[in-house]
N, C-alpha and C positions, 0 to 999 in steps of 0.2 A: 504493500500500500504506500509506504514512504517513497519507494523508488518510482512508483506510478505518479504520485503527487509531484515529486521532484522533476520528473520528465515533463509533466504538464506545465509546471511553473517555468521551466527553461524554454519550452515551446512558446508560451505566451510572451516571455521576455524577447525571444527572437522575433516574433511577429511585430511587437512594439518597435523594435529596432528597425525592422524593414519599413514599417509605416513612417518612421522618422526619416529614413533615407529617402523614401519617395516624396515626402513633404519637402525635404531640403532641395531635392531636384526640381520640384515644382516652383518653389520660391525663387531659386536661382534662374530658372528659365523665364519666369515672369519678369524678374528684374532685367534680364537681358532683352526681352521683348519690349518692355516699356522704354528702356533707354534707346534702343534702336529705332523705335517708332518716333520718339520725340526728336532725336538727332536727324533722322531722315526727313521728317516733315518740314523742318526749317529750310531744307534745300529746295523746297517747292516754290519759295519766294526768291526770284532772281532779278537782278538789276535790269535785265533786258525789258522788263515790264515798264521801266521808266524811260526807255529810249523810243521816241516816236518814229524814228526812221528805221528801227530794227524791231519789227513786230515779234513779240515773245513766242517762242516755240518751246512748249513744255516737254517735248520729247527728251531733250537733254537734261532738263530739270528732274524729270522722273528717274532717269538713269543715275543722276547725281544723288538723288534721295536714296535710291536702292543701294548704291555703293557706300554711302555714309552709314546706312542702317547695317549693312553687312559688316562694315568695319567695327561697329560697336558690338555686334554679336561675336566677332572674332576675339574680342577682349575678355569675353566671359567664359566661365567653365560651369559645368553642371555636375556636381558631386565628383569633382576631380578630373573630368574629361573636357578638354577644350572643345568649343563649338566651332569647328573648322568649317569654312565655306569654300566650295569649289569655285575657283576663278572662272569667270565667263559664264557662270550659270546662276545669275542673280535672281531670275524669276522663280527658279525651283532648284534648291540645293538640298543635300542630305539633311541639313539641320534647319533650313530657313525657307520660308515661302513669303514672298512680298507681293503686294498689290497696291497700285495707285488708283485713286478714284475721287469721287465727289460725295460729300455727305449732304444729303438732302434732308432738310428739317421742316416738316409741316406741323401743324398744331397737334395732331395725334399720330404723327408718323415720323420716324427717324430711320433712314436706311442708307446703306452704302451702295453707290452705283460704280462698278468698276470702270476704269478708263477704257473706252472703245475706239480711241483714235479719231473721234468726231470733232475734237477741238474744244470740248467742254472743259471748263476750268477745273484742274485737279488740285484739291486742297487737303486730301486725306491720304495717309499711308497706313496700310494694314501690314502687320508683321506676325508671323506664326513661327515660333521656335519649337523644335521637337527633338526628342531622342526616342527612336522607335526601332522595332525589329525590322520593319519594312525597309529602313535605310541602314541596317546593320550597325546600329549604335544604341541599342536599348540600355536601360539602367540595369546593371547586373545586381542580382539579389544573392544574398549569402545563405541565410538559414532556410529561406523558403524553397530552395532547390531540393531540400529533403522531401518536400511535398510535391515536387514536380513543377515548381514555379521558379525557374532559374533567371527570369528576366521580366521586365515590365516596361511599358511605354509611358512617356511623360510629355506633355504638350502644354504650351502657354501661348496666348494670343494677345495682341495689343493693337490699338488703333489710335493714331494721333492726328489731330485736325488743326489746320490754321483757320481759325474762325475770324472772318473779316466783316461781319455785320456788327459794326462797333456803335454802341449807344452812348458810351461815356467811359469814365475811369474812376477807380477807387483805390487809394493807397493801401498797401498791406503793411504788416509789421516790419517786414524785411525790405520793402521797396517803396520809395516815393513814386508819384506819377512823373514820368520823364517829360514833363510839359514845361514850356517856357511861358513867362507872363507877358508874352507878346502875341498879337493876333493880326491876321491879314484878312482882307475881304475875299470871300469865296468867288464871287462873280461880279459882273456889273460893268467891267471895263477891260481894256487890253492889259492893264497893269494889275488886275486881280490875280489871285493865286492860281486858280484853275487855268485861266487863259495863258499865263506864263509857263505853267508846268507842262502844258501840252503843246507849246509852241515848237516850231521847227528849230532844232539847235543849229547855231552857226558858230563855228570856231572863231574865237576872238571877239565875238559879240555877246551872245547869251550862253556861250559854252567856253568859259575861260579857265576852268579848274577841273582837275581830276581827283576824285576822292576814292581811296581804297576802301571797299565795302567791308573789309574784315578788320582793318586797323584804324580807320578813320583818318589816316594820313592824307593831307591835302597839299597838292602841288599844282603849279601852273601847268596848263595843258587843256586837253579836251577829252571827254569820254562819251559823248553822244547824249548826255543828259542835260536838258536845258536848265539854266539857272534862273532864279527869281530875284528881281531887284525890289527891295522894300525901302521906300522913301517916305518919311513922315510928311514931307511937303506935298506929296501926291495923295496922301490920305490912305495909303495902302499898308500901313502898319500903325498899330496903337499899342500902348502899354496897359496891360490889365492890372487892376487893383484887386488882387485876390487875397483874402484874409483880413481879419479884423484884430487890432487896428492896423491899417495899412500905412506903410512907410517905405521909403526907397530902399532901405537896408533889407526889408523883407523881399522885395523884388530881386535884389542882388543875390540873396540866398536861393531864391527859386530858379534863377538863371543857372546856378551851379549844381544844385542838388535836386531840383524838381519840386513838386508840390507835396507837402506833408499832410498828414491827417489834420493837423491844426489849421493849415491853410484853407482846407475845404470844409472844415467843421460848420461854418455858417451856411453851407449849401447842403446840409444833411450828410456830410462825410464823403461826398462824391460829387463829381461833375458829370451830369447826364443831359443829353439833348432833350429839350422839352417838346411840347406840342405847339402848334401855331397860336393857340390861345394862351399858353403858359410857357414861353420859350426860356431857355437858359440865358438870363440877362446878367451881364457882368459890368461893373464900373470900369471905365477906361479913360485914359488921357492921351492926347496926341504927343508925339515926340518921344525921344529916347534919352534919358538922362545919362550924363557922363559915366557915373558909377555902374550903371546897367550895361553900357557899351563896353566898359572895361571888363566886366564879367563875361561878356560875349566873346572877347578875345581869348579867354581861357578855355572855351569849349568848342573851338573851331574843329570841324570835322565830326563832332559828336552828334549822334542821332537824338532828335527831340520832337515832341508833339507840338504842333501849332494849331491853336483854335482858329476857326474860320468864321467870320461874322457876315451878317447881311448888311442892310443899310443902317448906318449909325443912328441911334435914337437921339432925340433932341435934348434929353436930360443927362448927357454925358455917359450913357451906357451903350453897350452893343449887345445884340442878340446873337449868340453862338449857334450856328446852324450846321456845323460839321467840324471835322478834325482832319488834319493832314500831318505829314511827317517830313522833316527836312533837316539838313545840317548847314550851319553857318560856315561859309567858305571864305568870306572876305568882309572886312569892315573898314569903312573910310569916312572921312569928313568931306562934305560937299556943301558949299554955300551955308556954312555954319550949322549943318545938321548931320547926324550920323546916318549913313546909308549902309544897309545890310544886303549882302549877296548870299542867297540860300539855294542849296541844291536839294531837290526832292530826294527822299530816301525811303527805304523799307524798314519798318520797325516792328519788332515783336515784343510785347510786354504782357506780363501777368496781371497788370493792374487794369487791363481793359475789361469793360462790361459788354457782353454780347447779347444779341437778340436770340430768341428761341425759334423763330420762324424765318422763312425765306423772304418775307415781305419787307423786312428792314433793309435800309440802304446798304450797299456794298462799299467798303472802304478800300481803295486800291493801294493805300500806303501802309496801313496799320493792321496788325493781326494779333490774336491771342492764341498761343500754342497750348493745347489741352489734350489730355488723354480722354477720348470719347468712348472708349470701351476697354 
């Protein structure tokens, strides 16, 4: 009886150990899948989107996303076994299955549509990492082999999406909103943000700087991305008074570090686009003070969010109707005023607030990276 009980106890212990091994494999595979999906999805946003004379072709972006995802998978192991990926077989490898597509979000429907080459915007990357007998790399079991179970399969899937239906921004404990206390008009003239951002780039005129998208290094030259000139005298840039009490030193801090929870506390802890009857209205003043301009010199090439406003209100306020992203590439004095030269850029931020349906406006510059499954 004692031997029987001892054998039973040892068998139970062995099964618990095996379950622990399988759980560890599952956790490690899930971590690899999550990291790969997030890293790969970022590659779906490419600077070609910003070049009017070079229409974006996402075929290369999808391949770059798959390569980046595969590289992240290679860096991981599952219970001691590296997750090797066969070179040149990115769509289906022994350990990895990748798929690019679009995440469609309706009120009661959320589904993934694989890329079919039709030109539909790809914003989602699905990653499946596995160890299975089918691919000759199952998880090897120790004690269960006594019961005829020498191996087991383990699989983990992840899906990462660049959500670009941006409604606003909310700071987190770890991250301020990367937004400047400066705003530009969205439309209304040839000097408005959207008109200049989609103008034909001409080297030496509205394309005088090249910005490295990875490091932010700014050098004289051209890169096919048109630049935006913001002049207070033309009314196409204003300084926003965000935060209470407002003072110039607060604006200087916001230029460097972005908007904190304290800055947006008067607006309910976040800045979100309102409705036509209740818009997001912010106090504004024309011109750029010297200390604010000095702070701008310290962030050349850095990506920042720019609020876009409609027609200025008569009471010294502006109604924010959208958001864009851009990097300051040059700053100079002209006729006694500071003139900013800004190059549009792509920006991914965890502080973004996104819509839950496809009916919300699409933002071509800003995205929130999120695990959607």
